[in-house]
VMD Tcl script that draws the C-alpha trace (Angstrom):
set ca {
  {-177.30 -4.81 59.16}
  {-174.02 -6.62 58.57}
  {-174.37 -10.07 56.99}
  {-172.32 -11.71 59.77}
  {-174.60 -10.19 62.41}
  {-177.67 -11.39 60.56}
  {-176.28 -14.93 60.40}
  {-175.47 -14.87 64.10}
  {-178.91 -13.59 65.02}
  {-180.55 -16.23 62.82}
  {-178.46 -18.96 64.45}
  {-179.41 -17.74 67.92}
  {-183.08 -17.81 66.94}
  {-182.73 -21.35 65.58}
  {-181.06 -22.64 68.74}
  {-183.58 -20.88 70.97}
  {-186.51 -22.05 68.86}
  {-185.42 -25.70 68.92}
  {-184.92 -25.69 72.68}
  {-188.24 -23.89 73.20}
  {-190.01 -26.38 70.92}
  {-188.57 -29.28 72.92}
  {-189.84 -27.79 76.19}
  {-193.26 -26.83 74.84}
  {-193.72 -30.26 73.25}
  {-192.74 -32.04 76.45}
  {-194.97 -29.82 78.57}
  {-198.07 -30.03 76.41}
  {-197.48 -33.73 75.81}
  {-197.45 -34.24 79.58}
  {-200.59 -32.12 80.06}
  {-202.43 -33.97 77.29}
  {-201.35 -37.33 78.70}
  {-202.64 -36.37 82.14}
  {-205.88 -35.03 80.67}
  {-206.70 -37.85 78.26}
  {-204.97 -40.97 79.55}
  {-205.55 -41.01 83.27}
  {-205.15 -44.79 83.42}
  {-201.58 -44.58 82.18}
  {-200.54 -41.61 84.27}
  {-202.21 -43.07 87.34}
  {-200.57 -46.48 86.98}
  {-198.36 -47.26 89.93}
  {-194.74 -48.31 89.59}
  {-191.83 -48.90 91.96}
  {-193.66 -51.35 94.16}
  {-196.96 -49.45 93.91}
  {-195.43 -46.42 95.62}
  {-195.40 -43.78 92.87}
  {-197.43 -43.13 89.74}
  {-196.11 -42.76 86.22}
  {-197.58 -39.25 86.17}
  {-195.45 -38.19 89.13}
  {-192.32 -39.58 87.50}
  {-193.10 -37.84 84.21}
  {-193.87 -34.58 86.01}
  {-190.56 -34.75 87.84}
  {-188.78 -35.51 84.57}
  {-190.43 -32.45 83.04}
  {-189.17 -30.29 85.91}
  {-185.65 -31.67 85.42}
  {-185.83 -31.08 81.66}
  {-186.08 -27.29 82.02}
  {-182.68 -26.75 83.70}
  {-181.09 -29.25 81.32}
  {-182.30 -27.22 78.34}
  {-181.11 -24.03 80.04}
  {-177.69 -25.59 80.58}
  {-177.54 -26.61 76.90}
  {-178.32 -23.05 75.83}
  {-175.86 -21.52 78.31}
  {-173.10 -23.87 77.17}
  {-173.79 -23.06 73.52}
  {-173.87 -19.33 74.24}
  {-170.65 -19.40 76.24}
  {-168.73 -21.53 73.74}
  {-170.09 -20.27 70.44}
  {-172.38 -17.23 70.54}
  {-170.51 -14.97 72.98}
  {-167.10 -15.39 71.27}
  {-168.69 -14.62 67.91}
  {-170.37 -11.51 69.31}
  {-167.04 -10.37 70.75}
  {-165.30 -10.98 67.42}
  {-167.95 -8.93 65.62}
  {-167.54 -6.10 68.13}
  {-163.79 -6.07 67.62}
  {-164.29 -6.10 63.86}
  {-166.71 -3.18 64.11}
  {-164.40 -1.18 66.36}
  {-161.37 -1.95 64.21}
  {-159.48 -3.70 66.99}
  {-156.83 -6.24 65.99}
}
mol new
graphics top color blue
foreach p $ca { graphics top sphere $p radius 0.5 }
foreach p [lrange $ca 0 end-1] q [lrange $ca 1 end] { graphics top cylinder $p $q radius 0.2 }
display resetview
C-alpha cells in the first residue's frame, strides 16, 4: 500500500478511536455512577424537580451527535479532500 494511504488510514483510525474512547468513557462512567453512587445520581436539583442522573443522562444523549458532528466536520474538511487528492494522484490527473 502507498505510504500516503497508510498515513491517511492511520489518521482516520486515530480520530475515530479518540472519539469512540470519549463516548465509551462517558457512557460507562455514567452507568457506573448510576450503579454505584445512587445518592449522587438521585440528588435533586433545579428546585427539587429533576435529578442529577436525568441531567447526566440527557447530556450523554447530546454528546453522541456532538461527537458525530466533530467527526463529520473533520472528514469533510480534511479526510475527504485528502482521499480525493490521492485518487487523482493514482489516476494521474493534474
